[in-house]
C-alpha positions as CSV (number, residue, x, y, z in Angstrom):
1,X,90.6,103.5,53.5
2,X,89.5,103.2,57.1
3,X,86.6,105.2,58.4
4,X,87.6,106.6,61.9
5,X,85.2,108.0,64.5
6,X,87.2,109.5,67.4
7,X,86.0,111.4,70.5
8,X,88.2,112.7,73.3
9,X,87.3,113.8,76.8
10,X,89.4,115.6,79.4
11,X,88.8,118.3,82.0
12,X,88.5,121.1,79.5
13,X,86.2,119.4,76.9
14,X,84.1,116.3,76.9
15,X,83.2,114.0,74.0
16,X,84.9,116.3,71.5
17,X,85.0,115.0,67.9
18,X,88.6,114.7,66.6
19,X,90.3,113.8,63.4
20,X,93.3,111.6,62.8
21,X,95.8,111.7,60.0
22,X,97.7,109.2,57.9
23,X,101.5,109.0,58.5
24,X,104.6,107.2,57.5
25,X,106.0,107.3,61.1
26,X,106.6,104.0,62.9
27,X,103.6,102.5,64.8
28,X,103.5,102.9,68.5
29,X,100.4,100.6,68.8
30,X,99.5,97.5,66.9
31,X,97.6,94.2,67.4
32,X,99.8,91.3,68.4
33,X,97.5,88.6,67.1
34,X,96.2,87.3,70.4
35,X,92.6,87.4,71.4
36,X,90.9,86.9,74.8
37,X,87.4,87.1,76.3
38,X,84.2,88.1,74.6
39,X,82.7,91.2,76.2
40,X,79.2,91.1,77.7
41,X,78.7,94.7,78.6
42,X,78.9,97.8,80.8
43,X,76.5,99.5,83.1
44,X,75.7,100.3,86.7
45,X,73.4,99.4,89.7
46,X,69.8,100.3,90.0
47,X,69.4,101.7,93.5
48,X,66.5,103.4,95.3
49,X,68.4,106.6,96.0
50,X,69.2,106.9,92.3
51,X,65.5,106.6,91.5
52,X,64.8,109.3,94.0
53,X,67.3,111.6,92.3
54,X,65.5,111.1,89.0
55,X,62.2,112.2,90.5
56,X,63.5,115.8,90.4
57,X,63.8,115.9,86.6
58,X,61.3,117.2,84.2
59,X,59.9,114.5,81.7
60,X,62.2,116.0,79.0
61,X,65.3,115.9,81.1
62,X,64.4,112.4,82.4
63,X,64.1,111.2,78.8
64,X,67.5,112.8,78.0
65,X,69.1,111.1,81.0
66,X,67.9,107.6,80.0
67,X,68.9,108.3,76.4
68,X,72.4,109.4,77.3
69,X,73.1,106.4,79.5
70,X,71.2,103.5,78.0
71,X,70.5,104.1,74.3
72,X,72.7,102.0,72.0
73,X,73.5,105.2,70.0
74,X,74.9,106.8,73.2
75,X,76.6,105.3,76.2
76,X,74.9,101.9,75.5
77,X,74.9,100.6,79.1
78,X,73.4,97.1,78.6
79,X,74.4,95.1,81.7
80,X,73.2,96.3,85.0
81,X,72.9,95.2,88.6
82,X,70.2,95.3,91.3
83,X,70.0,94.4,95.0
84,X,68.0,91.5,96.4
85,X,66.5,93.5,99.4
86,X,68.3,96.5,100.7
87,X,71.8,97.8,100.0
88,X,73.4,101.0,101.3
89,X,71.7,103.1,98.6
90,X,68.2,101.9,99.5
91,X,65.9,104.5,101.2
92,X,66.1,102.3,104.3
93,X,66.9,98.7,105.1
94,X,64.6,95.9,104.2
95,X,64.5,92.3,103.0
96,X,61.9,90.4,101.0
97,X,60.7,88.3,104.0
98,X,61.1,89.6,107.5
99,X,58.7,87.2,109.1
100,X,60.8,85.3,111.6
101,X,60.9,81.5,111.2
102,X,59.1,81.6,107.8
103,X,61.1,78.8,106.3
104,X,58.3,78.1,103.8
105,X,58.6,81.8,102.6
106,X,54.9,82.2,102.8
107,X,55.4,85.9,103.5
108,X,57.9,86.5,100.7
109,X,57.1,89.7,98.8
110,X,58.6,92.1,96.2
111,X,55.8,94.6,96.8
112,X,58.2,97.4,97.7
113,X,60.3,96.8,94.6
114,X,57.2,97.3,92.4
115,X,57.2,100.9,93.4
116,X,60.8,101.7,92.8
117,X,63.4,99.2,91.4
118,X,61.1,97.5,88.9
119,X,59.8,100.8,87.4
120,X,63.4,102.1,87.3
121,X,64.6,99.0,85.4
122,X,61.6,99.0,83.0
123,X,62.2,102.6,82.1
124,X,65.8,101.9,81.3
125,X,64.8,98.9,79.2
126,X,62.7,101.0,77.0
127,X,65.9,102.8,75.9
128,X,68.1,99.6,75.9
129,X,66.5,96.6,74.3
130,X,69.5,94.3,75.0
131,X,69.5,95.0,78.8
132,X,70.8,92.1,80.9
133,X,70.5,92.0,84.7
134,X,72.2,90.4,87.6
135,X,71.3,90.5,91.3
136,X,72.8,89.9,94.6
137,X,71.8,90.3,98.3
138,X,73.7,92.6,100.6
139,X,72.1,90.8,103.6
140,X,69.7,87.9,104.1
141,X,66.5,88.4,106.0
142,X,67.6,89.3,109.6
143,X,66.0,86.3,111.2
144,X,68.3,84.1,109.1
145,X,71.3,85.7,110.6
146,X,73.3,85.8,113.9
147,X,73.0,88.5,115.2
148,X,69.6,89.2,113.7
149,X,70.5,92.6,112.1
150,X,71.0,93.8,108.5
151,X,74.6,95.1,109.1
152,X,77.2,92.7,110.4
153,X,76.6,89.1,111.1
154,X,76.6,85.7,109.4
155,X,74.0,83.2,108.1
156,X,72.7,80.7,110.7
157,X,74.3,77.5,109.5
158,X,71.5,74.9,109.8
159,X,70.1,72.8,107.0
160,X,66.6,74.3,107.5
161,X,67.9,77.8,107.2
162,X,70.2,77.1,104.3
163,X,67.4,75.5,102.3
164,X,65.1,78.4,102.9
165,X,67.7,80.9,101.9
166,X,68.4,79.0,98.6
167,X,64.7,79.1,97.8
168,X,64.7,82.8,98.7
169,X,66.9,83.4,95.6
170,X,64.6,81.3,93.4
171,X,61.5,83.1,94.6
172,X,63.2,86.4,93.8
173,X,64.0,85.4,90.2
174,X,60.4,84.0,89.8
175,X,58.7,87.0,91.3
176,X,60.6,89.4,89.0
177,X,59.9,87.2,86.0
178,X,56.2,87.5,86.8
179,X,56.7,91.3,86.5
180,X,58.3,91.0,83.1
181,X,61.9,91.5,84.4
182,X,64.3,88.7,83.6
183,X,67.1,88.1,86.0
184,X,70.0,86.7,83.9
185,X,72.4,86.0,86.8
186,X,72.4,85.6,90.5
187,X,75.5,86.3,92.6
188,X,75.6,84.7,96.0
189,X,76.6,87.6,98.2
190,X,77.8,91.2,97.9
191,X,81.2,91.5,99.5
192,X,81.3,88.3,101.6
193,X,84.7,89.4,103.2
194,X,83.4,92.4,105.1
195,X,81.3,93.2,108.1
196,X,79.9,96.6,107.0
197,X,78.0,99.5,108.6
198,X,75.3,98.8,105.9
199,X,73.6,95.6,105.0
200,X,76.2,92.8,104.8
201,X,76.9,89.2,105.6
202,X,80.2,87.4,106.2
203,X,81.1,84.1,104.4
204,X,84.1,81.9,104.3
205,X,85.3,80.2,101.1
206,X,84.2,76.8,102.6
207,X,80.7,78.2,103.4
208,X,80.3,79.5,99.9
209,X,81.4,76.2,98.4
210,X,78.9,74.3,100.6
211,X,76.0,76.6,100.0
212,X,76.6,76.6,96.2
213,X,77.2,72.8,96.0
214,X,74.5,71.6,98.3
215,X,71.8,74.3,98.3
216,X,71.5,77.2,95.9
217,X,73.1,75.4,93.0
218,X,70.6,72.5,92.9
219,X,67.7,74.8,93.6
220,X,68.4,77.3,90.8
221,X,69.2,74.5,88.4
222,X,65.7,73.0,89.1
223,X,63.6,76.1,89.6
224,X,65.3,78.8,87.5
225,X,67.3,76.9,84.9
226,X,67.9,79.9,82.6
227,X,69.4,82.0,85.4
228,X,73.2,81.7,85.8
229,X,74.8,81.3,89.2
230,X,78.0,83.3,89.9
231,X,80.5,83.1,92.7
232,X,80.6,86.7,93.9
233,X,80.7,89.5,94.4
234,X,84.1,88.8,96.0
235,X,86.0,91.7,97.7
236,X,89.0,89.7,98.9
237,X,91.8,90.4,99.7
238,X,90.6,93.3,101.8
239,X,91.2,96.9,100.8
240,X,92.9,98.3,103.9
241,X,96.7,98.2,103.4
242,X,97.5,97.7,107.0
243,X,95.2,94.7,107.3
244,X,96.8,93.3,104.1
245,X,100.3,93.5,105.6
246,X,99.7,92.7,109.2
247,X,96.6,90.8,109.6
248,X,94.4,89.4,106.9
249,X,96.4,88.7,103.8
250,X,96.9,85.0,104.4
251,X,93.2,84.3,105.0
252,X,91.6,86.5,102.3
253,X,93.6,85.7,99.2
254,X,92.5,83.9,96.0
255,X,93.1,80.5,97.5
256,X,90.8,81.1,100.4
257,X,87.8,82.0,98.4
258,X,87.6,81.5,94.6
259,X,90.0,78.6,94.5
260,X,88.3,76.7,97.3
261,X,85.0,76.8,95.4
262,X,86.3,76.3,91.9
263,X,88.5,73.4,92.8
264,X,85.5,71.5,94.1
265,X,84.1,69.7,91.0
266,X,80.6,69.3,92.5
267,X,80.3,73.0,93.3
268,X,82.0,74.0,90.0
269,X,79.2,72.4,87.9
270,X,76.8,75.0,89.1
271,X,79.0,78.1,88.6
272,X,79.1,80.2,85.4
273,X,81.6,82.8,86.5
274,X,83.3,84.7,89.3
275,X,82.7,88.4,90.0
276,X,85.1,90.7,91.8
277,X,85.1,94.2,93.2
278,X,87.2,96.4,95.4
279,X,90.0,94.3,96.9
280,X,89.1,91.5,94.5
281,X,91.1,93.4,91.9
282,X,94.1,91.6,93.4
283,X,92.6,88.1,93.1
284,X,91.1,88.4,89.6
285,X,94.5,88.0,88.0
286,X,95.2,84.6,89.5
287,X,91.6,83.5,88.7
288,X,92.2,84.5,85.1
289,X,95.4,82.6,84.9
290,X,94.0,79.4,86.3
291,X,90.4,79.3,85.2
292,X,89.8,81.3,82.0
293,X,88.2,80.4,79.5
294,X,86.4,77.7,81.5
295,X,85.1,80.2,84.0
296,X,83.9,83.7,83.0
297,X,85.0,86.8,85.0
298,X,83.3,90.1,85.8
299,X,84.1,93.3,87.6
300,X,80.8,93.9,89.5
301,X,81.3,97.3,91.2
302,X,83.8,100.1,90.6
303,X,85.4,101.9,93.5
304,X,83.1,104.8,94.4
305,X,85.1,107.9,95.0
306,X,84.3,110.7,97.5
307,X,81.3,112.5,96.2
308,X,83.4,115.3,94.5
309,X,83.4,113.8,91.0
310,X,86.8,115.0,89.9
311,X,88.7,114.3,86.7
312,X,91.6,112.9,88.6
313,X,89.4,110.2,90.1
314,X,87.8,109.5,86.7
315,X,91.3,108.8,85.3
316,X,91.8,106.3,88.1
317,X,88.5,104.7,87.1
318,X,90.0,104.2,83.6
319,X,93.1,102.5,85.1
320,X,90.7,100.1,87.0
321,X,88.9,99.3,83.8
322,X,92.2,98.5,82.1
323,X,93.3,96.3,85.0
324,X,90.0,94.3,85.3
325,X,89.4,93.9,81.5
326,X,93.1,93.0,80.9
327,X,92.7,90.2,83.5
328,X,89.7,88.6,81.8
329,X,86.7,90.7,83.0
330,X,84.0,90.5,80.3
331,X,82.1,93.4,81.8
332,X,82.7,96.5,84.0
333,X,80.0,97.8,86.3
334,X,79.8,101.3,87.7
335,X,78.3,101.7,91.2
336,X,75.7,104.5,91.2
337,X,74.7,105.8,87.8
338,X,72.9,108.8,89.3
339,X,72.6,110.5,92.7
340,X,71.8,113.9,94.2
341,X,74.8,116.2,95.0
342,X,77.5,114.7,97.3
343,X,75.9,111.3,96.8
344,X,75.5,110.3,100.5
345,X,74.5,106.8,101.3
346,X,72.0,105.9,104.1
347,X,75.0,105.5,106.4
348,X,76.4,108.9,105.5
349,X,79.2,108.1,103.1
350,X,79.7,110.6,100.2
351,X,80.3,108.8,96.8
352,X,80.6,109.6,93.2
353,X,78.0,109.0,90.5
354,X,78.1,109.2,86.7
355,X,75.3,111.7,86.8
356,X,74.3,114.3,89.5
357,X,70.8,115.6,89.7
358,X,70.4,119.0,91.5
359,X,67.0,119.1,93.2
360,X,67.1,122.9,93.2
361,X,67.6,123.4,89.5
362,X,66.0,120.2,88.5
363,X,68.7,119.5,85.9
364,X,71.4,116.8,85.6
365,X,75.1,117.0,85.1
366,X,77.2,114.4,83.3
367,X,80.2,113.8,85.5
368,X,83.8,112.9,84.5
369,X,83.3,109.2,85.4
370,X,80.5,109.1,82.8
371,X,82.8,110.0,80.0
372,X,85.4,107.5,81.1
373,X,82.8,104.7,81.0
374,X,81.4,105.9,77.7
375,X,84.8,105.9,76.1
376,X,84.5,102.1,76.2
377,X,80.8,101.3,76.3
378,X,79.9,103.5,73.3
379,X,82.1,101.6,70.9
380,X,82.3,98.1,72.3
381,X,79.4,95.9,71.3
382,X,78.2,92.7,73.1
383,X,80.2,89.8,71.7
384,X,83.3,91.9,71.0
385,X,86.6,90.1,71.5
386,X,89.4,91.7,73.5
387,X,92.6,92.0,71.4
388,X,96.2,91.8,72.6
389,X,98.2,94.9,71.7
390,X,101.9,95.8,71.7
391,X,103.9,99.0,71.4
392,X,104.5,102.0,73.6
393,X,100.7,102.7,74.0
394,X,99.6,99.2,74.7
395,X,99.6,99.7,78.5
396,X,97.2,102.6,78.1
397,X,94.9,101.0,75.5
398,X,91.9,98.7,75.6
399,X,91.2,97.2,72.2
400,X,88.4,95.0,70.8
401,X,87.1,93.6,67.6
402,X,83.3,94.0,67.4
403,X,81.1,91.3,65.9
404,X,80.8,93.5,62.7
405,X,84.6,93.5,62.3
406,X,85.2,97.1,63.4
407,X,88.0,97.9,65.8
408,X,87.1,99.7,69.0
409,X,89.7,101.4,71.2
410,X,89.8,103.3,74.4
411,X,93.1,105.1,74.9
412,X,94.3,107.0,77.9
413,X,96.9,109.8,77.6
414,X,98.2,110.2,81.2
415,X,100.6,113.1,80.3
416,X,100.1,116.8,80.8
417,X,100.8,117.6,77.1
418,X,99.6,116.4,73.7
419,X,101.2,113.0,72.8
420,X,101.0,111.4,69.4
421,X,99.8,107.8,69.2
422,X,100.4,106.0,65.9
423,X,98.3,102.9,65.1
424,X,99.0,100.3,62.5
425,X,95.7,99.1,61.1
426,X,95.2,97.0,57.9
427,X,98.4,98.2,56.4
428,X,98.1,101.9,57.0
429,X,99.4,103.9,60.0
430,X,97.0,106.4,61.6
431,X,98.2,109.3,63.7
432,X,96.2,110.4,66.8
433,X,97.4,113.5,68.6
434,X,95.9,112.8,72.0
435,X,94.8,115.7,74.2
436,X,96.5,116.1,77.7
437,X,95.1,113.8,80.4
438,X,92.4,112.5,78.1
439,X,90.4,109.4,77.5
440,X,89.8,108.6,73.8
441,X,87.1,106.6,72.2
442,X,88.0,105.4,68.7
443,X,86.0,103.3,66.3
444,X,87.6,102.1,63.0
445,X,85.6,100.5,60.3
C-alpha cells in the first residue's frame, strides 16, 4: 500500500497536513506513460536588498529563515541566481570594473561582493549542500556601452571591447571560485530585449550569436571549462500587449533570438541551454518543440507582482510554473526570496517576495508565493523526471518521478469549493478532496 504525504495551502491555511482515502471511483488523473526533462531545481536570486532585509532579524529568526527556504527537509531551494554587477535590487548601481578603457581588466574587483552577495550565498549554502548557482549581468561596465550609463544603451561593437567583455565573465567566475563559490552557469545578458530604467543592455539575436560564437564561448571553454554557457535570460517577445500587436511582435519572436543563435552550429557548440523569463514564456514553447532534448531549458525569473503578496497572485505564479515546466523548463526561479515590506526596487517599483521582513518587529512572514513554490520544490528532487499525465486534472497538475522512485505531484484546485481528485497509482485509486483555491504538494512512496 502506498505511503502518501499530502500538504495543502490556500488563503485560510498554509502547509496543512491532509489525508487521502482509497476509492473505487474512476480515476480523474493518471500517468500516460510519457516522460520528459530531468529537473535541476528551484530557487531565487541573491540580491543586495534581500540581504539588507535579513539584517533586521535576530540570529534565531535568521536561522529559521534559511532553514525554511534552503534546507532539503523544507522548501529545498537548490538552484539560485546572482547578478554580475548591479541589478535593480542592488543598494546602488555598480560594475566590477569602472575604469574607462581598462581592456586588460587590471582594475577588475569583486571587493564589494565580498561584503554582501558572497556572505549571503555562503550562509544559504550551509543549509543547502547541493546548491548550484548561475549568474548574469544586467549591464556591462558603463565604459563598454553607448551611451556610457548603466540603464539603457548597447555594448560598443568593437573587437577590443568584445574581447574584454568576454574575459570580464571569465574573471568573475574565477574570482568567485577563489572565494569558494562555484558558478555553475553563466547567462549572457539579463533581458536583452529591453531598455530599462535600471541596469540593462540591448542585444539583437545576431549580436548574441556573434558574441557567443566568436568571443565568450571560446573564452569560457578555455578559461572556465566547468562553467556552462547559457543563451539568456531572454524576455522576448515583449510583455506589453499593444507593442506585441502593433509594433514589435515580428522582430522579437523566437526566430529573431533563440533560433538565430541555435541554428548557427558554431555558436551552438558552446551553448548548454536557453533561459527565458517574462515575455519569453511565449517563445519557450517553440524552443522546446525544436530543440529539446538537445538543448536544456530554464525559467530564470518569475513575474514579480506588485508588492502586496496576495493569494490571487500566488495562484497565477502556479500557472506560470505549470506553463514553463510543461514546456521543458528544468527549473523555476523566483525573483526576490526576501524583501522589506512593499519590496521597492532602487527605481521605486513595488514587487512581491516569498518572505517579508518587518524592520519594526524584526520578524519575517512567509508569503503566499512561498507556499506555491514549496508545493513543488519540497517534493521534487534533483534528477526527477517530469511525467506526462492525462485525465480531467492533468491541466492543473505537475507530476514527477524522483530518483528514488517516489511520485511527486503539485496539484492546483482553481475552484471556490472542495473538488475531489482521484489518482490511479500502482493499481489503486486514491481520493484527494482538494481544498478551495488551493495548491497541493503530494509525495507518494
